[in-house]
C-alpha positions as CSV (number, residue, x, y, z in Angstrom):
1,M,0.7,-18.0,-23.6
2,E,1.1,-21.7,-22.7
3,D,1.0,-22.4,-19.0
4,Q,4.0,-24.5,-18.1
5,S,5.1,-25.6,-14.6
6,D,8.0,-27.3,-12.9
7,D,7.8,-31.0,-12.2
8,G,8.7,-30.4,-8.5
9,A,6.3,-30.8,-5.6
10,G,4.3,-28.3,-3.5
11,H,4.4,-24.6,-4.4
12,A,6.7,-25.0,-7.4
13,S,4.4,-27.6,-9.0
14,R,1.6,-25.1,-8.9
15,L,3.6,-22.1,-10.1
16,G,3.6,-22.0,-13.9
17,A,4.6,-19.3,-16.4
18,R,1.2,-17.7,-16.4
19,H,1.2,-17.4,-12.6
20,I,4.6,-15.7,-12.7
21,Y,3.6,-13.4,-15.5
22,E,0.4,-12.3,-13.8
23,E,2.1,-11.7,-10.5
24,L,5.0,-9.7,-12.0
25,K,2.5,-7.7,-14.1
26,A,0.5,-6.8,-11.0
27,Q,3.6,-5.8,-9.1
28,I,4.9,-3.6,-11.9
29,A,1.5,-1.9,-12.4
30,N,1.1,-1.3,-8.7
31,G,4.6,0.2,-8.4
32,I,6.2,-2.5,-6.4
33,Y,8.8,-2.6,-9.2
34,A,9.2,1.1,-10.1
35,T,9.8,2.4,-13.6
36,G,13.4,1.9,-14.6
37,S,14.2,-0.5,-11.8
38,P,15.8,-3.8,-12.6
39,I,13.9,-7.1,-12.2
40,P,15.6,-10.3,-11.1
41,S,17.4,-12.4,-13.8
42,T,15.6,-15.4,-15.1
43,R,18.2,-17.6,-13.5
44,S,18.0,-16.1,-10.0
45,L,14.1,-15.9,-10.0
46,A,13.9,-19.5,-11.1
47,A,16.2,-20.6,-8.3
48,E,14.2,-18.5,-5.8
49,L,10.8,-19.9,-6.9
50,G,12.1,-23.4,-7.4
51,V,11.0,-23.7,-11.0
52,A,12.7,-24.3,-14.3
53,R,14.5,-21.4,-15.9
54,S,12.5,-21.9,-19.1
55,T,9.2,-21.3,-17.1
56,V,10.5,-17.9,-16.0
57,T,11.8,-17.1,-19.5
58,I,8.3,-17.7,-21.0
59,A,6.8,-15.3,-18.4
60,Y,9.4,-12.6,-19.2
61,E,8.9,-12.9,-22.9
62,Q,5.2,-12.3,-22.5
63,L,5.9,-9.2,-20.3
64,L,8.4,-8.0,-22.9
65,S,5.9,-8.4,-25.7
66,E,3.2,-6.4,-23.8
67,G,5.7,-3.6,-23.0
68,F,5.9,-4.0,-19.3
69,I,9.6,-4.7,-19.3
70,E,12.5,-3.8,-21.7
71,S,15.7,-5.6,-22.4
72,R,18.9,-4.5,-24.1
73,Q,21.9,-6.6,-25.1
74,G,24.5,-6.6,-22.3
75,A,22.2,-4.8,-19.8
76,R,19.8,-6.0,-17.1
77,T,16.1,-6.3,-17.9
78,R,14.2,-3.3,-16.4
79,V,10.7,-2.1,-15.9
80,A,9.5,0.0,-18.9
81,M,7.7,3.4,-18.7
82,L,4.0,2.7,-18.4
83,R,1.2,4.9,-19.7
84,P,-1.6,5.8,-17.2
85,E,-4.0,3.5,-19.0
86,E,-1.7,0.5,-18.4
87,T,-1.9,0.7,-14.6
88,L,-4.1,-1.8,-12.9
89,P,-7.1,-0.8,-10.7
90,E,-6.8,-0.7,-6.9
91,P,-7.5,-4.1,-5.4
92,V,-10.9,-4.4,-3.7
93,A,-10.6,-4.9,0.0
94,S,-11.8,-8.4,1.0
95,T,-14.3,-8.9,3.7
96,T,-13.7,-11.2,6.7
97,P,-15.3,-14.6,6.0
98,T,-18.1,-15.6,8.4
99,G,-16.8,-17.3,11.5
100,R,-13.4,-15.5,11.5
101,R,-12.8,-12.7,13.9
102,L,-10.1,-10.8,15.8
103,S,-9.4,-11.5,19.4
104,A,-10.9,-9.1,22.0
105,S,-7.5,-7.4,22.1
106,G,-7.4,-7.2,18.3
107,E,-10.8,-5.6,18.3
108,R,-9.7,-3.0,20.9
109,L,-6.6,-2.3,18.8
110,Q,-8.6,-1.9,15.6
111,A,-11.0,0.6,17.3
112,L,-8.2,2.9,18.4
113,P,-7.9,6.2,16.4
114,H,-5.5,6.2,13.5
115,P,-2.7,8.8,13.4
116,P,-3.2,11.5,10.7
117,Q,-1.3,11.3,7.5
118,H,1.9,13.4,7.7
119,N,4.2,14.8,5.0
120,P,6.5,17.4,6.5
121,S,8.4,17.8,3.2
122,K,5.4,19.8,1.8
123,L,5.4,22.3,4.7
124,V,7.4,25.5,5.2
125,A,7.5,24.9,9.0
126,D,6.3,21.8,10.7
127,F,5.8,22.3,14.5
128,R,5.2,18.6,15.2
129,Y,6.7,17.4,18.5
130,G,9.1,14.4,18.5
131,D,10.9,15.2,15.2
132,L,14.6,16.1,15.4
133,A,16.8,18.0,13.0
134,A,18.8,15.6,10.8
135,S,21.7,18.1,11.0
136,D,21.9,17.5,14.8
137,F,22.6,13.8,14.4
138,P,26.4,13.0,15.0
139,T,26.8,11.3,11.7
140,L,30.6,11.0,11.7
141,L,30.7,9.8,15.4
142,W,27.9,7.3,14.7
143,K,29.7,6.0,11.5
144,R,32.9,5.5,13.4
145,A,31.1,3.7,16.2
146,V,29.3,1.4,13.7
147,D,32.6,0.7,11.9
148,D,34.3,-0.2,15.1
149,T,31.5,-2.5,16.0
150,V,31.6,-4.3,12.7
151,K,35.4,-4.7,12.9
152,R,35.0,-6.4,16.3
153,R,33.5,-9.4,14.7
154,R,32.3,-12.2,17.0
155,D,33.3,-15.8,16.3
156,R,29.7,-16.7,15.6
157,L,26.4,-14.8,15.0
158,A,24.0,-15.9,17.6
159,Y,21.0,-14.6,19.6
160,D,22.0,-12.5,22.6
161,D,20.8,-11.7,26.1
162,P,17.1,-10.5,25.9
163,R,18.0,-7.8,28.4
164,G,20.3,-6.3,25.8
165,S,23.9,-5.8,25.0
166,L,26.1,-6.2,28.0
167,A,28.3,-3.3,26.7
168,L,25.3,-1.0,26.4
169,R,23.9,-1.9,29.8
170,T,27.3,-1.4,31.4
171,A,27.7,2.0,29.7
172,L,24.1,3.1,30.6
173,Q,24.6,2.0,34.2
174,A,27.4,4.5,34.6
175,Y,25.7,7.2,32.5
176,L,22.5,7.1,34.5
177,W,24.4,7.5,37.7
178,R,26.3,10.5,36.3
179,A,23.4,12.2,34.5
180,R,20.3,11.3,36.6
181,G,21.6,10.0,39.9
182,I,20.2,6.5,39.3
183,R,21.9,3.5,40.9
184,C,21.0,0.1,39.5
185,E,22.4,-3.3,38.8
186,L,23.0,-4.6,35.3
187,N,20.2,-7.2,35.6
188,Q,17.7,-4.3,36.3
189,L,18.4,-2.7,32.9
190,I,16.3,-3.9,29.9
191,I,17.1,-2.5,26.4
192,V,13.9,-2.0,24.4
193,N,12.9,-0.7,21.0
194,G,11.9,2.7,22.2
195,S,9.8,3.7,25.1
196,Q,6.6,2.4,23.4
197,Q,7.9,-1.2,23.6
198,G,8.7,-0.6,27.3
199,L,5.1,0.4,27.9
200,D,3.9,-2.6,26.0
201,L,6.0,-4.9,28.1
202,C,4.7,-3.3,31.3
203,T,1.1,-3.9,30.3
204,R,1.8,-7.5,29.4
205,L,3.4,-8.2,32.8
206,L,1.5,-6.0,35.2
207,V,-2.1,-5.4,33.9
208,D,-5.0,-7.8,33.4
209,P,-8.2,-6.8,31.6
210,G,-10.3,-4.7,33.9
211,D,-7.4,-3.6,36.1
212,A,-7.3,0.1,36.9
213,V,-4.3,2.1,35.5
214,V,-3.8,5.7,36.5
215,I,-2.6,8.2,33.8
216,E,-2.2,11.9,33.7
217,D,-4.8,14.0,31.9
218,P,-3.8,15.3,29.4
219,C,-1.4,12.5,28.6
220,Y,0.9,11.0,26.0
221,M,-1.7,9.4,23.7
222,M,0.2,6.3,22.8
223,A,0.4,5.4,26.5
224,R,-3.3,5.7,26.9
225,H,-3.8,3.5,23.8
226,V,-1.5,0.8,25.0
227,F,-3.3,0.5,28.3
228,A,-6.7,0.6,26.6
229,A,-5.6,-2.1,24.1
230,V,-5.1,-4.7,26.9
231,G,-8.5,-4.0,28.3
232,A,-7.4,-1.9,31.3
233,T,-9.7,0.5,33.0
234,V,-7.9,3.8,32.3
235,V,-8.4,6.3,35.2
236,S,-7.5,9.8,34.0
237,V,-6.4,12.1,36.8
238,P,-6.1,15.8,36.0
239,A,-2.6,17.3,35.6
240,D,-1.8,21.0,36.2
241,H,1.3,23.2,36.2
242,E,2.8,20.8,38.8
243,G,2.0,17.6,37.0
244,L,-0.3,14.9,38.3
245,N,-2.7,16.1,41.0
246,T,-1.9,13.5,43.6
247,S,-4.5,14.9,46.0
248,L,-7.1,13.0,43.9
249,L,-5.5,9.6,44.2
250,S,-6.7,8.6,47.7
251,A,-10.0,7.1,46.4
252,I,-8.4,5.2,43.6
253,D,-7.2,1.6,43.8
254,A,-5.0,0.7,40.8
255,R,-2.4,-1.8,39.7
256,L,-0.3,0.7,37.8
257,A,0.3,4.5,37.4
258,Y,2.0,6.2,34.4
259,V,3.5,9.6,35.0
260,T,6.0,12.1,33.4
261,P,7.1,13.9,36.6
262,S,10.2,15.6,35.3
263,H,8.4,17.3,32.4
264,Q,4.7,16.5,32.2
265,Y,3.6,15.7,28.7
266,P,2.2,17.8,27.2
267,L,1.7,20.7,29.7
268,G,5.3,20.8,30.7
269,G,4.9,21.0,34.5
270,V,7.5,19.6,36.9
271,M,6.2,17.6,39.8
272,P,7.4,19.0,43.2
273,I,8.8,16.8,45.9
274,G,5.6,16.9,48.0
275,R,3.6,15.4,45.1
276,R,6.3,12.9,44.4
277,N,6.3,11.6,47.9
278,A,2.5,11.5,47.9
279,L,2.5,9.5,44.7
280,L,4.9,7.0,46.1
281,A,3.0,6.7,49.4
282,W,-0.2,6.0,47.5
283,S,1.4,3.4,45.2
284,R,2.8,1.5,48.2
285,Q,-0.6,1.6,50.0
286,C,-2.5,0.0,47.0
287,G,0.4,-2.2,45.8
288,A,0.8,-0.4,42.5
289,Y,3.8,0.0,40.3
290,V,4.7,3.4,38.9
291,I,6.1,3.9,35.4
292,E,8.2,7.0,35.3
293,D,8.7,8.1,31.7
294,D,11.7,10.4,31.6
295,Y,11.2,11.0,27.9
296,D,13.3,14.2,27.5
297,G,15.1,14.5,30.8
298,E,18.3,15.8,29.1
299,Y,16.7,19.2,28.2
300,R,16.7,21.7,31.0
301,Y,17.0,25.5,30.3
302,D,15.8,27.8,33.1
303,I,15.7,25.2,35.9
304,A,18.1,22.8,37.5
305,P,17.9,19.1,36.6
306,V,15.1,17.4,38.6
307,P,16.0,14.1,40.3
308,P,13.9,11.1,39.0
309,L,11.3,9.5,41.2
310,Q,13.5,6.4,41.0
311,T,16.1,8.0,43.2
312,L,13.8,8.8,46.1
313,G,13.5,6.7,49.2
314,G,10.8,4.0,49.0
315,A,10.9,4.0,45.2
316,D,11.5,0.3,44.9
317,N,8.3,-0.1,42.9
318,V,9.2,2.5,40.2
319,I,9.9,1.4,36.6
320,Y,12.2,4.1,35.0
321,L,11.7,4.5,31.3
322,G,14.3,6.4,29.1
323,T,15.1,6.7,25.5
324,L,17.7,7.9,23.0
325,S,14.9,9.0,20.7
326,K,15.1,12.7,21.8
327,T,18.9,12.9,21.9
328,L,20.1,10.8,18.9
329,S,17.2,9.8,16.7
330,P,13.8,8.2,17.0
331,T,14.6,6.0,14.0
332,L,17.3,4.1,16.0
333,R,14.6,2.6,18.2
334,I,16.8,2.4,21.3
335,G,15.2,2.8,24.7
336,Y,15.9,1.4,28.2
337,M,14.2,0.5,31.4
338,V,15.4,0.3,35.0
339,V,13.0,-2.2,36.6
340,P,12.7,-3.3,40.2
341,Q,15.0,-6.3,41.1
342,E,12.1,-8.7,41.5
343,L,10.9,-7.9,38.0
344,G,14.1,-8.3,36.1
345,D,13.7,-12.0,35.1
346,A,10.0,-11.5,34.1
347,F,10.9,-8.5,31.8
348,A,13.8,-10.5,30.3
349,A,11.4,-13.4,29.5
350,A,8.8,-11.0,28.0
351,K,11.4,-9.3,25.9
352,R,12.6,-12.7,24.7
353,L,9.1,-13.8,23.6
354,T,8.4,-10.4,22.0
355,D,11.4,-10.1,19.6
356,R,14.3,-12.0,21.2
357,H,16.3,-8.8,21.7
358,S,16.8,-5.4,20.2
359,P,19.2,-5.1,17.2
360,Q,22.8,-5.8,18.3
361,L,24.7,-3.5,15.9
362,E,22.9,-0.3,17.0
363,Q,23.2,-1.3,20.7
364,E,27.0,-1.8,20.4
365,A,27.4,1.5,18.5
366,A,25.4,3.3,21.1
367,A,27.5,1.7,23.9
368,T,30.7,3.0,22.2
369,L,29.4,6.6,22.1
370,I,28.3,6.5,25.8
371,A,31.4,4.7,27.1
372,T,33.8,7.2,25.4
373,G,31.9,10.3,26.5
374,A,31.0,11.2,22.9
375,Y,27.3,10.8,23.7
376,E,27.4,13.3,26.6
377,R,29.3,15.8,24.5
378,H,26.7,15.4,21.7
379,V,23.9,15.9,24.3
380,R,25.5,19.2,25.5
381,R,25.8,20.4,21.9
382,T,22.2,19.5,21.1
383,R,21.0,21.1,24.3
384,R,22.7,24.4,23.3
385,R,21.2,24.2,19.8
386,N,17.7,23.5,21.1
387,A,18.1,26.3,23.7
388,A,18.8,28.7,20.8
389,R,15.7,27.4,18.9
390,R,13.6,27.7,21.9
391,A,14.8,31.3,22.5
392,T,14.0,32.2,18.9
393,L,10.5,30.7,19.2
394,L,9.7,32.4,22.5
395,A,11.0,35.8,21.2
396,A,9.0,35.5,18.0
397,L,5.8,34.4,19.8
398,R,6.0,37.3,22.3
399,A,7.0,39.9,19.7
400,K,4.3,39.0,17.1
401,L,1.5,37.6,19.2
402,G,2.0,39.2,22.6
403,N,-1.0,38.9,24.8
404,R,-3.0,36.9,22.2
405,L,-1.2,33.8,23.6
406,T,-0.5,32.2,26.9
407,I,2.7,30.1,26.8
408,V,3.4,27.3,29.2
409,G,5.9,24.5,29.7
410,A,8.8,26.4,28.2
411,D,11.4,25.7,31.0
412,A,12.4,22.2,29.7
413,G,11.9,19.7,26.9
414,L,11.5,20.2,23.2
415,H,8.1,21.8,22.9
416,V,5.9,24.5,24.4
417,I,2.1,24.8,24.7
418,V,0.4,27.9,23.4
419,W,-3.1,28.7,24.5
420,C,-4.9,31.1,22.2
421,N,-6.7,33.6,24.4
422,A,-9.1,34.8,21.8
423,K,-9.9,31.5,20.0
424,S,-12.2,28.8,21.4
425,A,-11.4,25.0,21.4
426,S,-14.1,24.5,18.8
427,E,-12.0,26.5,16.3
428,E,-8.9,24.3,16.6
429,S,-9.7,22.2,13.5
430,Q,-10.3,25.2,11.3
431,L,-7.1,26.8,12.5
432,I,-5.1,23.7,11.8
433,E,-6.5,23.4,8.2
434,R,-5.9,27.1,7.5
435,A,-2.3,26.7,8.8
436,R,-1.7,23.7,6.6
437,Q,-2.9,25.5,3.6
438,A,-0.3,28.2,4.4
439,G,2.4,25.5,4.7
440,I,2.5,25.2,8.5
441,G,2.1,22.0,10.5
442,L,0.1,22.8,13.7
443,Y,-1.0,20.2,16.2
444,P,-3.8,20.5,18.9
445,V,-3.7,19.8,22.6
446,T,-7.3,18.4,22.6
447,P,-6.4,14.8,21.6
448,T,-4.1,14.4,24.6
449,Y,-7.1,14.8,26.9
450,A,-9.2,11.7,27.8
451,A,-12.3,13.8,27.0
452,A,-12.5,17.0,25.0
453,D,-15.2,18.3,27.4
454,A,-13.3,17.5,30.6
455,P,-14.2,20.3,33.1
456,Y,-10.6,21.0,33.9
457,R,-9.6,21.4,30.2
458,P,-9.2,25.1,29.1
459,D,-11.9,26.1,26.7
460,R,-9.4,28.0,24.5
461,A,-7.7,26.6,21.4
462,G,-4.3,25.1,22.4
463,F,-1.4,23.8,20.3
464,I,1.7,21.7,21.0
465,I,4.6,23.6,19.3
466,G,7.6,21.4,18.8
467,Y,10.8,23.2,17.5
468,A,13.7,20.7,17.6
469,S,13.5,19.9,13.9
470,L,13.4,23.5,12.7
471,D,16.0,26.1,12.0
472,E,15.6,29.7,13.2
473,H,14.3,30.9,9.8
474,Q,11.6,28.2,9.7
475,I,10.6,29.1,13.3
476,E,10.2,32.8,12.5
477,R,8.4,32.0,9.2
478,G,6.0,29.7,11.0
479,V,5.3,32.3,13.7
480,D,4.6,34.9,11.0
481,V,1.9,32.7,9.7
482,L,0.5,32.0,13.2
483,A,0.3,35.8,13.8
484,V,-1.9,36.1,10.8
485,L,-4.1,33.2,11.8
486,L,-4.5,34.0,15.4
């Protein structure tokens, strides 16, 4: 095949028919263009690449002659069905040339453990925490809210306030007062892409390499990772059935503390008022900020709602972190922060540099749901459904496993912890593998601890059982398998 190129300058001048042919062939063979999918027309691809249409035509003719694409009169050119021997080998990973390296932060990030591969569609029951049932999502309400947002077109499309949509912050200001007793000004509210971005912004603004950050142990792993990635000295303080053990804080001098006082993750404890006051007193003494992650504060079953730390006296150093991930969907990536007045401008600046602002359409749609009361009605419905799932899970565990298990953290949230009374922690991996072979997704407590051999960690096998994505049949089927394994 003759190598022809466009007479233009730069990239186009170097891009001949052979280059186009080889690149498309590799993309087809590697599945970027799937079997049966259309490929761009010669006219559109030529315009996109800045080459003559005849150059693209030559490349397509070669692909056609080799059987990579097929063309019919009056129809778009499509990728042909390939035989296994026609696929290309996997590319060999390149090594980093001498002299090039990651930054210290990049090295720390690369060293963090990677999450395990996950494919819930192949499981009979997946007890992974954090997933929600698609059937719970208010599809029609969300569609109407999105449609209304699209119809209210602005005069121009432009970047918005990095703090987030004014409509959403106004709706949240009223909602947080109604639902959680939080009073705040609009400039204290920062809309983020989920709680993880909120944590990332906190580390950028409040933590230097080497600074001490207090976290609960066990703890939300992604929080520990974000602090470790910036080079913080992570100080793990044991948590028990009442959350962070604040009696151990007096000897610690830190810049920041991260806690889940309304429902400790993962153990499920609720921090009593005495510990809350002790935590705030310690933070004022050492000049630390406190991040309060209220990740599933909407779900209370056997206990009354617990007021956030942010509502207590002397809590002007508390950063409140909330999310719609546990009520609407984690895929929307909508979270929010209530930051102290003196930090509002700094967080807005950090958000602007990170990604300008969160997606506007989703923010405006969420604002409509909250402002009209549809969101709170949805939360009440979802709370009832999850209460029913929880009741099914607890009844099945108690009926089929009885005293073989100790169940904790069941009063609130979307998961429980089960400790296996007759199985040691060293057996967790084997139990997880046997469960997966039986079609059950099972997830250990061990990785949430800073050290698997921590003296305060139970030596029994323990699992985090999430149930919000399952129906009652799946829950019962999953517990049946657990009863055989345990």
